[in-house]
C-alpha positions in Angstrom: 43.9 6.4 -17.8 41.4 3.3 -17.5 37.9 3.5 -18.5 37.4 3.1 -14.6 38.6 6.3 -13.7 36.4 7.6 -16.1 33.5 6.0 -14.6 34.6 7.2 -11.0 34.5 10.9 -12.5 30.9 10.5 -13.4 29.6 8.4 -10.8 29.1 11.0 -8.2 27.5 13.4 -10.6 25.1 10.9 -12.2 24.3 9.5 -8.5 23.3 13.5 -7.3 21.3 14.3 -10.3 19.5 10.6 -11.7 19.7 8.3 -8.8 16.9 7.3 -6.2 18.2 7.3 -2.5 15.3 6.8 0.2 14.6 10.6 1.3 17.7 12.5 0.9 18.2 12.6 -2.8 17.2 16.3 -3.0 19.0 17.0 -6.5 17.6 13.8 -8.1 13.9 14.7 -6.9 14.0 18.3 -8.0 15.4 16.9 -11.5 12.4 14.8 -11.4 9.8 17.3 -10.4 11.1 19.4 -13.2 10.6 16.8 -15.7 7.1 16.3 -14.2 6.4 19.6 -14.6 7.3 19.8 -18.2 5.3 16.4 -18.9 2.1 18.4 -17.5 -0.6 16.6 -15.9 -1.9 14.4 -18.5 -2.8 10.8 -17.6 -0.1 7.9 -18.1 -2.9 5.5 -19.1 -2.4 3.8 -22.5 -4.9 1.6 -23.0 -8.1 0.5 -21.2 -10.5 -2.7 -21.3 -14.1 -2.9 -20.2 -14.8 -5.5 -17.6 -17.6 -7.0 -15.9 -20.4 -4.3 -15.4 -20.4 -0.7 -15.6 -19.2 2.6 -14.1 -22.2 4.8 -14.9 -23.9 5.6 -11.8 -21.3 4.2 -9.6 -20.8 5.5 -6.2 -18.6 3.5 -4.2 -15.4 2.4 -5.9 -12.1 0.8 -5.3 -8.9 1.6 -7.4 -6.4 -1.3 -6.9 -3.1 -0.8 -8.7 -0.8 -3.6 -9.3 2.6 -4.5 -10.6 4.5 -7.0 -12.0 7.4 -7.7 -14.2 5.8 -10.1 -16.7 2.3 -8.7 -16.2 0.8 -11.3 -14.6 -2.5 -11.1 -12.6 -1.9 -13.5 -9.8 -4.6 -15.6 -7.9 -4.1 -13.3 -4.8 -5.0 -10.4 -6.8 -8.3 -12.1 -8.6 -9.1 -12.8 -4.7 -9.1 -9.4 -3.6 -11.0 -7.8 -6.4 -13.6 -10.5 -5.6 -13.7 -9.2 -1.7 -13.8 -5.7 -3.1 -17.1 -6.8 -5.1 -18.2 -8.6 -2.3 -18.0 -5.5 -0.2 -20.0 -3.6 -2.4 -17.2 -1.9 -4.4 -17.1 -1.0 -8.2 -13.6 -2.3 -8.7 -11.3 -0.5 -11.2 -7.9 -2.5 -11.9 -5.0 -0.4 -12.7 -1.8 -2.2 -14.0 1.7 -0.3 -13.7 3.3 -3.4 -15.5 5.9 -2.6 -18.2 3.7 -5.5 -20.0 0.1 -6.7 -19.9 -0.2 -9.6 -22.0 -4.1 -10.3 -23.6 -4.4 -13.4 -21.7 -3.9 -11.7 -18.4 -6.3 -9.0 -19.1 -8.8 -11.6 -20.0 -8.1 -13.2 -16.3 -9.1 -9.8 -14.7 -11.9 -9.0 -16.9 -14.6 -11.0 -14.8 -13.6 -9.7 -11.6 -13.5 -5.6 -12.3 -15.7 -3.2 -14.0 -12.5 -1.4 -16.0 -8.9 -2.2 -16.7 -6.6 0.5 -17.0 -2.7 -0.5 -18.3 -0.5 2.6 -18.1 3.1 3.8 -18.0 4.6 3.7 -14.3 5.3 7.5 -13.8 4.4 8.7 -10.3 4.4 4.8 -9.2 0.7 3.8 -7.1 -0.2 7.7 -6.5 0.0 8.3 -10.0 -2.1 5.5 -10.6 -4.4 6.2 -8.1 -5.0 9.6 -9.5 -5.2 8.4 -13.3 -7.5 5.8 -12.0 -9.8 8.2 -10.7 -10.0 10.1 -13.7 -11.4 7.3 -15.3 -14.7 7.8 -13.4 -17.3 9.2 -16.0 -18.9 10.9 -12.9 -16.8 12.2 -10.3 -19.4 14.1 -8.3 -21.7 11.1 -8.3 -19.2 9.4 -5.8 -19.6 8.6 -2.5 -16.3 7.2 -1.7 -13.5 5.8 -3.0 -10.8 3.2 -1.7 -7.2 3.8 -3.1 -5.7 0.4 -2.9 -2.3 -1.3 -3.8 -1.2 -5.1 -4.4 1.6 -4.8 -1.7 -0.7 -6.8 0.6 -2.1 -10.4 0.9 -5.7 -10.8 1.9 -8.5 -9.8 2.7 -8.5 -12.2 5.6 -11.8 -11.2 6.9 -15.1 -9.7 4.5 -14.3 -6.2 4.1 -17.9 -4.6 4.1 -18.1 -4.7 8.4 -14.8 -2.8 8.6 -16.1 -0.3 5.7 -19.1 0.4 8.0 -16.8 1.0 11.0 -15.1 3.3 8.8 -18.0 5.6 8.4 -18.0 9.3 7.3 -19.4 10.2 10.6 -16.0 9.8 12.5 -13.7 10.8 9.9 -13.4 12.0 6.2 -10.3 9.7 5.3 -9.3 6.2 6.4 -6.5 4.1 6.5 -6.2 0.7 7.8 -3.1 1.6 9.8 -1.2 4.4 10.8 2.6 5.0 11.2 4.6 7.9 13.2 7.5 7.3 11.2 9.0 11.1 10.4 5.3 12.3 11.4 2.1 11.1 12.0 0.3 9.5 8.8 -2.0 7.1 7.3 -0.1 4.4 5.8 -0.9 4.7 1.7 -1.6 1.1 0.7 -5.0 1.7 1.7 -6.8 5.0 2.0 -10.6 5.3 1.9 -11.6 8.7 1.0 -15.4 9.6 1.7 -17.4 12.2 -0.1 -16.2 15.3 1.8 -12.7 14.5 1.2 -13.6 14.0 -2.8 -15.4 17.0 -3.0 -13.0 19.1 -0.8 -11.4 21.7 -3.0 -8.1 21.1 -2.2 -8.2 17.5 -3.2 -10.1 18.5 -6.4 -6.9 20.6 -7.1 -4.6 18.2 -6.2 -6.2 16.0 -9.0 -6.5 18.5 -11.6 -2.7 19.8 -10.9 -1.0 16.2 -10.6 2.5 16.0 -11.8 3.9 12.1 -12.2 7.1 12.7 -10.2 9.2 9.7 -10.9 11.0 9.8 -7.5 10.4 7.2 -5.1 12.0 9.2 -2.3 9.9 12.2 -3.4 6.5 10.2 -3.1 7.6 8.8 0.2 8.1 12.4 1.6 5.5 13.9 0.0 2.4 11.4 -0.6 2.9 8.4 1.7 4.1 10.3 4.6 3.1 14.0 3.4 -0.5 13.3 2.3 -2.4 13.1 5.5 -1.1 16.2 6.5 -2.0 17.9 3.6 -5.7 16.5 4.0 -5.7 17.6 7.7 -4.5 21.2 7.0 -7.2 21.2 4.1 -9.7 20.9 7.3 -10.4 16.9 6.8 -10.2 14.5 9.5 -8.1 11.5 9.0 -8.2 8.3 11.2 -7.0 4.5 11.3 -9.0 1.3 11.6 -5.9 -0.2 13.3 -4.3 2.4 15.3 -0.6 1.9 15.9 -0.7 3.5 19.5 -3.3 0.2 20.3 -1.1 -2.1 18.6 1.9 -0.9 20.6 0.4 -0.8 24.0 -1.4 -4.4 23.4 2.0 -5.6 22.6 3.7 -3.9 25.3 1.2 -5.4 28.0 1.0 -8.9 26.6 4.8 -9.7 26.7 4.9 -8.0 30.5 1.5 -9.4 31.6 2.2 -12.7 30.1 6.0 -12.8 31.4 6.8 -14.0 28.0 10.3 -13.1 28.2 10.9 -15.5 31.3 9.7 -18.2 29.3 12.8 -20.8 28.9 11.4 -22.3 26.0 11.8 -18.9 24.2 14.5 -19.1 21.6 17.3 -16.6 21.9 16.3 -14.6 18.4 12.8 -14.5 19.4 13.8 -12.9 23.0 16.4 -10.4 21.5 13.5 -8.9 19.5 11.1 -8.6 21.7 13.5 -7.1 24.0 14.3 -4.6 21.3 10.5 -4.2 20.5 9.8 -3.1 24.2 12.7 -0.8 24.0 11.5 1.2 21.0 8.2 1.0 22.8 9.5 2.3 25.7 11.4 5.2 24.1 8.3 6.2 21.8 10.3 5.1 18.9 8.1 4.3 16.0 7.7 0.8 14.4 6.3 -0.2 11.2 3.0 -1.8 12.7 2.4 -4.0 9.6 6.1 -5.5 10.3 6.2 -5.9 13.8 2.9 -6.6 14.9 1.5 -8.4 11.8 0.3 -11.4 13.8 -1.4 -9.6 16.2 -3.1 -7.4 14.0 -4.5 -10.2 12.1 -5.6 -11.7 15.4 -7.4 -8.8 16.1 -9.4 -8.6 12.6 -6.6 -7.1 10.4 -7.6 -8.6 7.0 -4.2 -8.2 5.6 -0.7 -9.1 5.2 2.0 -7.0 3.8 4.0 -8.9 1.1 7.2 -7.8 2.2 7.1 -9.6 5.5 7.3 -12.5 3.7 9.3 -11.8 0.8 12.0 -9.8 2.9 11.2 -10.2 6.4 13.0 -6.8 7.0 12.9 -6.9 11.0 14.2 -10.6 11.0 10.9 -11.7 12.6 11.8 -15.4 14.1 9.5 -18.1 13.2 7.8 -16.4 10.2 7.1 -19.7 8.4 4.4 -20.2 11.0 2.3 -17.3 8.8 0.2 -19.8 6.9 -1.0 -20.8 10.2 -1.8 -17.5 11.4 -3.9 -16.9 7.9 -5.4 -20.4 8.3 -6.8 -19.6 11.8 -8.9 -16.7 10.3 -11.2 -19.2 8.5 -11.8 -16.9 5.8 -8.8 -17.3 3.5 -6.8 -20.2 1.9 -3.0 -19.6 2.4 -2.1 -21.6 -0.8 -3.3 -18.6 -2.6 -0.3 -16.8 -1.1 2.1 -19.9 -1.6 1.3 -20.1 -5.3 2.4 -16.1 -5.4 5.7 -16.7 -3.8 6.7 -19.4 -5.7 6.5 -17.5 -8.7 8.3 -14.5 -7.8 10.9 -15.5 -4.7 14.4 -15.9 -5.0 16.8 -17.8 -2.5 14.0 -17.7 0.3 11.7 -20.4 1.9 8.4 -18.7 2.7 
């Protein structure tokens, strides 16, 4: 019997127990949860470095999570830290990277108050949780932004948006929301105000945290499920750029300006717009950061999801015009993004 037949015998058992398949790998999720329970709730941070400033007395924090295969601190990340500081945030940079060279630590130091390097268990949410444990006086916190490096920007000053996302209107804010599976705030940016930070269920969540190493479990229970848990705990959640506003504006614009009747409209663009209108009319959820990225930026949304440029998941036509859209904001140099894309992109011209 050839070795290929042996591989076929073990392929399916291995897949069901160890593999990670989006949302439906229930056995693998259970196995990962079991491992996480054994490891317990200890922090995965393996080393920290002091940056510029102090966490003593800090009340408004930003925990910025990054991952890079080579542990690089790219220019777009430095620009993000600068913008968060300009918005009055004390920045903690948490790296989930497999390596973190000394020269990259030194690049980050001037732009944040604390740097932490951790084992990448629990992914971004695990880093959010371990980051909050690094704050010396949790009870002194007024608000915390949990944010990751899956976005480029900000293309607008953040301080006015932070004023808009005030605690009088909601306890937890996201930049955007999604109706995929169930309504939730998208997790690349979450702002927790003091009522949320001091909520008994939230504090219990930090204390009993297990770093589950399953992407599908994180998607189901945290990226999608966290907002529902927060609302069940009595916390009000809201998005600065609500999906329903974005999809309504899109549909009204396309129909009101009769864009589909424009003879100069390229066929791929027409097909996509028609499909988007069909989805909008059917009430089928679309990812706003993918489908409405340019409309959102024009409306003051400060970010662009990296995967729009690195993957173009929906096949957006004329995506090469992204730099013009960013440049028109007047607050961000598109070359910062170009430099990062040159460093990471393969077989794509962006």
